[in-house]
C-alpha positions as CSV (number, residue, x, y, z in Angstrom):
1,M,5.4,13.7,18.2
2,K,6.1,12.5,21.7
3,F,7.5,9.2,20.6
4,G,11.3,9.2,20.6
5,K,11.5,12.7,22.0
6,L,14.7,13.8,23.6
7,E,15.1,16.9,25.8
8,N,18.7,17.4,24.5
9,V,19.8,16.3,21.1
10,D,23.2,18.1,21.0
11,H,25.1,14.8,21.0
12,S,22.7,12.6,19.0
13,D,23.9,10.6,16.0
14,F,21.4,11.4,13.2
15,S,23.1,9.3,10.5
16,L,20.8,7.0,8.6
17,P,21.6,3.5,7.4
18,A,21.8,2.6,3.7
19,L,18.6,2.0,1.7
20,K,17.4,-1.6,1.6
21,V,15.3,-1.7,-1.5
22,I,13.5,-5.0,-2.0
23,Y,10.4,-3.9,-4.0
24,D,10.7,-4.8,-7.7
25,Y,10.1,-1.6,-9.5
26,Q,10.4,-3.3,-12.9
27,K,7.0,-4.9,-12.4
28,E,5.2,-1.5,-12.3
29,N,3.0,-0.7,-15.2
30,G,4.1,2.3,-17.3
31,V,7.1,4.5,-17.0
32,V,7.6,6.7,-13.9
33,E,9.3,9.8,-15.3
34,T,9.1,11.8,-12.1
35,C,8.7,10.8,-8.5
36,K,5.8,12.6,-6.9
37,L,6.6,14.0,-3.5
38,Y,3.7,14.8,-1.1
39,G,4.5,16.9,1.9
40,G,2.5,18.1,4.9
41,T,1.9,18.1,8.6
42,T,-0.5,16.5,11.0
43,G,-3.3,19.1,11.1
44,W,-4.6,22.2,9.5
45,S,-5.9,24.1,12.5
46,H,-3.1,25.9,14.3
47,A,-3.7,29.4,15.7
48,S,0.0,30.3,15.2
49,W,-0.4,29.9,11.4
50,K,-2.7,32.9,11.2
51,G,-0.7,35.7,9.7
52,T,2.2,33.4,8.7
53,F,1.0,30.6,6.5
54,Y,-2.6,31.7,6.7
55,P,-4.2,35.1,6.3
56,P,-4.6,36.8,9.7
57,K,-8.4,36.7,9.8
58,I,-9.0,33.3,8.2
59,K,-12.1,31.5,9.3
60,A,-11.9,28.0,10.7
61,T,-14.1,26.7,7.8
62,E,-11.5,28.1,5.3
63,Q,-8.4,26.6,6.9
64,L,-8.3,23.2,5.1
65,S,-8.9,24.8,1.7
66,F,-6.0,27.2,2.4
67,Y,-3.8,24.4,3.8
68,A,-4.4,22.4,0.6
69,K,-3.1,25.4,-1.4
70,Q,0.1,25.3,0.7
71,C,0.7,21.6,1.0
72,N,-0.4,18.7,-1.1
73,S,-1.0,16.1,1.6
74,I,-1.8,15.6,5.3
75,E,-1.4,12.9,7.8
76,L,-5.0,12.5,9.0
77,N,-5.0,11.6,12.6
78,T,-8.7,12.2,13.1
79,T,-9.4,8.7,11.7
80,H,-7.3,7.1,14.5
81,Y,-10.0,8.1,17.0
82,R,-13.2,7.7,15.1
83,I,-14.6,6.8,11.7
84,P,-15.5,10.2,10.2
85,P,-19.1,10.4,8.8
86,V,-19.5,10.3,5.1
87,D,-20.7,13.9,4.9
88,M,-17.6,15.1,6.7
89,I,-15.3,13.2,4.3
90,Q,-17.2,14.7,1.4
91,K,-16.8,18.2,2.8
92,W,-13.1,17.7,3.2
93,V,-12.7,16.4,-0.3
94,G,-14.7,19.3,-1.6
95,S,-12.2,21.7,0.1
96,V,-9.0,20.4,-1.6
97,P,-7.6,20.2,-5.2
98,E,-7.7,17.0,-7.2
99,D,-4.0,16.2,-6.6
100,F,-4.3,16.6,-2.8
101,K,-3.9,13.4,-0.7
102,F,-5.2,12.4,2.7
103,C,-3.2,9.8,4.5
104,P,-5.5,8.5,7.2
105,K,-4.2,6.8,10.4
106,I,-6.0,3.5,11.0
107,L,-8.6,3.5,13.7
108,K,-7.1,2.7,17.1
109,Y,-9.9,0.2,17.8
110,I,-8.3,-1.8,15.0
111,S,-4.6,-1.1,15.5
112,H,-4.7,-1.5,19.3
113,S,-7.1,-4.4,19.5
114,R,-5.8,-8.0,20.2
115,S,-6.8,-9.3,16.8
116,L,-6.1,-6.0,14.9
117,G,-9.8,-6.1,14.1
118,V,-9.8,-9.3,12.1
119,D,-12.5,-10.9,14.2
120,T,-14.9,-7.9,13.9
121,D,-16.5,-5.8,11.2
122,R,-14.3,-2.8,12.0
123,I,-11.9,-3.2,9.0
124,E,-14.8,-3.4,6.6
125,R,-16.6,-0.4,8.1
126,F,-13.4,1.7,8.3
127,C,-12.5,0.9,4.7
128,D,-16.0,1.6,3.4
129,H,-15.7,5.1,4.7
130,L,-12.2,5.6,3.4
131,R,-13.4,4.9,-0.2
132,Y,-15.4,8.1,-0.1
133,F,-12.1,10.0,-0.3
134,G,-11.9,8.8,-3.9
135,R,-8.9,10.0,-5.8
136,N,-7.9,12.1,-2.8
137,L,-7.0,9.0,-0.8
138,G,-3.3,8.4,-0.3
139,P,-1.9,5.4,1.5
140,V,-3.3,4.7,4.9
141,F,-1.0,3.6,7.7
142,M,-1.4,1.5,10.8
143,Q,0.7,2.5,13.8
144,L,1.1,-0.6,15.9
145,P,1.2,-0.1,19.7
146,P,4.6,-0.1,21.6
147,Y,3.8,-3.6,23.0
148,F,3.1,-5.2,19.6
149,D,6.3,-7.4,19.3
150,T,7.6,-10.1,17.0
151,T,5.7,-12.8,18.9
152,K,2.5,-11.3,17.4
153,L,3.6,-11.7,13.8
154,N,0.9,-14.2,13.0
155,I,-1.7,-11.6,14.1
156,L,-0.2,-9.1,11.7
157,E,-0.2,-11.7,8.9
158,K,-4.0,-12.3,9.4
159,F,-4.6,-8.6,9.4
160,L,-2.8,-8.2,6.0
161,T,-4.9,-10.9,4.6
162,A,-8.1,-9.3,5.8
163,F,-7.2,-5.7,4.7
164,P,-8.5,-4.9,1.2
165,L,-5.9,-4.6,-1.5
166,D,-7.6,-1.7,-3.2
167,I,-6.6,0.6,-0.4
168,R,-2.8,1.2,-0.2
169,L,-1.4,0.4,3.2
170,S,1.8,1.0,5.3
171,I,2.7,-0.4,8.7
172,E,4.6,1.5,11.4
173,L,6.4,-0.8,13.9
174,R,7.6,0.5,17.3
175,H,8.5,-2.4,19.6
176,P,12.3,-2.8,19.7
177,S,12.1,-6.5,19.0
178,W,11.4,-5.8,15.3
179,F,14.7,-3.9,15.0
180,S,17.1,-5.8,17.3
181,N,17.2,-8.7,14.8
182,E,17.2,-7.7,11.2
183,Q,15.8,-11.1,10.2
184,Y,12.4,-10.0,11.5
185,L,12.5,-6.8,9.5
186,E,13.5,-8.7,6.4
187,L,10.7,-11.1,7.0
188,I,8.0,-8.5,7.4
189,A,9.4,-6.3,4.6
190,S,9.4,-9.3,2.2
191,L,5.8,-10.1,3.2
192,L,4.7,-6.5,2.6
193,S,6.6,-6.2,-0.7
194,E,4.7,-9.1,-2.2
195,Q,1.5,-7.1,-1.6
196,N,3.0,-3.7,-2.5
197,R,2.5,-2.5,1.1
198,G,5.0,-0.3,2.8
199,L,6.9,0.0,6.1
200,V,6.7,3.5,7.6
201,I,10.1,5.1,8.3
202,T,10.0,7.1,11.5
203,D,12.9,9.6,12.0
204,V,13.0,10.8,15.6
205,A,15.9,11.7,17.9
206,G,15.4,9.1,20.7
207,R,14.7,6.0,18.7
208,R,17.1,5.7,15.8
209,D,16.3,2.0,15.2
210,V,12.9,3.0,13.7
211,A,14.6,4.8,10.9
212,H,15.2,1.4,9.3
213,M,15.3,2.4,5.6
214,W,13.6,-0.8,4.3
215,I,11.8,0.1,1.0
216,C,9.1,-2.5,0.1
217,A,6.4,-0.8,-1.9
218,S,5.9,1.7,-4.7
219,H,5.1,4.3,-2.1
220,L,6.8,5.4,1.1
221,I,5.6,7.2,4.2
222,V,8.2,9.1,6.2
223,R,7.2,10.5,9.6
224,F,9.8,13.2,10.6
225,G,9.9,14.3,14.2
226,G,11.6,17.6,14.4
227,N,13.4,19.0,17.4
228,S,11.7,22.4,17.8
229,G,13.9,24.2,15.4
230,H,17.2,22.9,16.5
231,S,19.9,23.1,13.9
232,S,19.9,19.3,13.6
233,D,16.5,19.6,11.8
234,A,18.2,21.1,8.7
235,I,20.9,18.5,8.8
236,R,18.4,15.7,8.9
237,L,16.2,17.3,6.2
238,N,19.2,17.5,3.9
239,Q,19.9,13.8,4.5
240,W,16.3,13.1,3.4
241,K,16.8,15.2,0.4
242,N,19.6,13.0,-0.8
243,I,17.6,9.8,0.0
244,I,14.6,11.0,-1.9
245,L,16.8,11.8,-4.9
246,Q,18.0,8.2,-4.7
247,L,14.5,6.9,-4.6
248,A,13.5,9.0,-7.6
249,E,16.4,7.4,-9.5
250,I,14.9,3.9,-9.0
251,K,11.5,5.2,-10.2
252,M,9.6,5.1,-6.9
253,K,6.1,6.5,-7.6
254,E,5.2,8.4,-4.5
255,I,6.8,9.6,-1.3
256,Y,4.8,11.1,1.6
257,F,6.9,13.2,4.0
258,F,5.1,14.4,7.1
259,S,6.6,16.9,9.5
260,H,5.9,16.6,13.3
261,Q,6.6,19.1,16.0
262,S,5.3,19.7,19.5
263,S,2.2,21.8,19.7
264,H,4.0,24.9,20.9
265,T,6.3,24.9,17.9
266,A,3.6,24.2,15.2
267,N,5.2,26.8,12.9
268,Q,8.3,24.8,12.8
269,A,6.5,21.8,11.3
270,M,5.4,23.9,8.3
271,Y,8.8,25.6,8.1
272,N,10.4,22.2,7.7
273,I,8.1,21.2,4.9
274,M,8.7,24.6,3.2
275,Y,12.5,24.2,3.4
276,F,12.3,20.6,2.2
277,A,10.0,21.4,-0.8
278,D,12.1,24.4,-1.8
279,V,15.2,22.4,-2.0
280,L,13.7,19.5,-3.9
281,N,11.7,21.8,-6.3
282,Q,15.0,22.4,-8.0
283,K,15.3,18.8,-9.1
284,K,13.7,17.7,-12.4
285,S,13.2,14.1,-11.2
286,I,11.0,15.3,-8.3
287,E,7.5,16.8,-8.7
288,T,6.3,18.6,-5.6
289,R,4.9,21.8,-4.2
290,G,5.4,23.4,-0.8
291,P,4.0,26.1,1.4
292,S,4.7,29.8,1.2
293,L,4.5,32.6,3.8
294,I,1.8,35.2,4.0
295,E,4.0,37.4,6.2
296,K,7.5,36.8,7.5
297,P,7.0,35.1,10.9
298,Q,9.4,34.9,13.7
299,I,10.3,31.2,13.3
300,R,13.1,29.7,15.4
301,V,15.7,27.9,13.3
302,D,18.3,27.2,16.1
303,N,18.0,26.9,19.8
304,E,17.4,30.2,21.5
């Protein structure tokens, strides 16, 4: 994740604000006994995973199936660049267990268009294809471009009206204007909460404002940008452990936690998820599973 990347994080303040929970969990049907934690990365094809998280001689066609035995979710960025053909979606679904969730990133020709696709058929076509994921479809998320500021709130409102309610949705905001005045965050969070739609929380070193901690849906997507194995990664993951335990106490249904790293430290992305899942697996209020190692890799934990 290049967004919010810092070359030196030694003096960064990684503290997180208090949770701001505005979604009414009392209106949920049924009793949530355990919070389901889904963890994963942003892809399943990394050469450095062969011999560590994957068997050394694994075929490319086998990688998604093996990834899905290691992690129970993935942030699917392919859908940001094109609508995948139905047969490709069906092939992906056929490679994963029933409890695995794909979390697609909304097509850039929607998220980065002036009208957010409202005046076109793109939303309808995109969602028609998403439905082929069936029960393997997790929440989708729309990453708004850096220039999408609070003056465009009415465009976002029109998009939310146009986007079908049968597909769970979260919005990722990036322009600083959304965070410089908390009234804007409260406004959009309240609007999303009425529709059980979420605000993505992005935890990166160089933009601490986007780790806003507003909780406005029965699900949450967290995008965690690691720092290439710097010791601060473990500190931040432990913070999230405590936050997720708090969310489990209020009966949140599902949390999706995605680990990002630069391409040359792809092993660290999986290592972060492994560490995170191992810690939370000890808690009865959390249901999750995490990756394991085929062989012990040389993974950097602190700066070398």
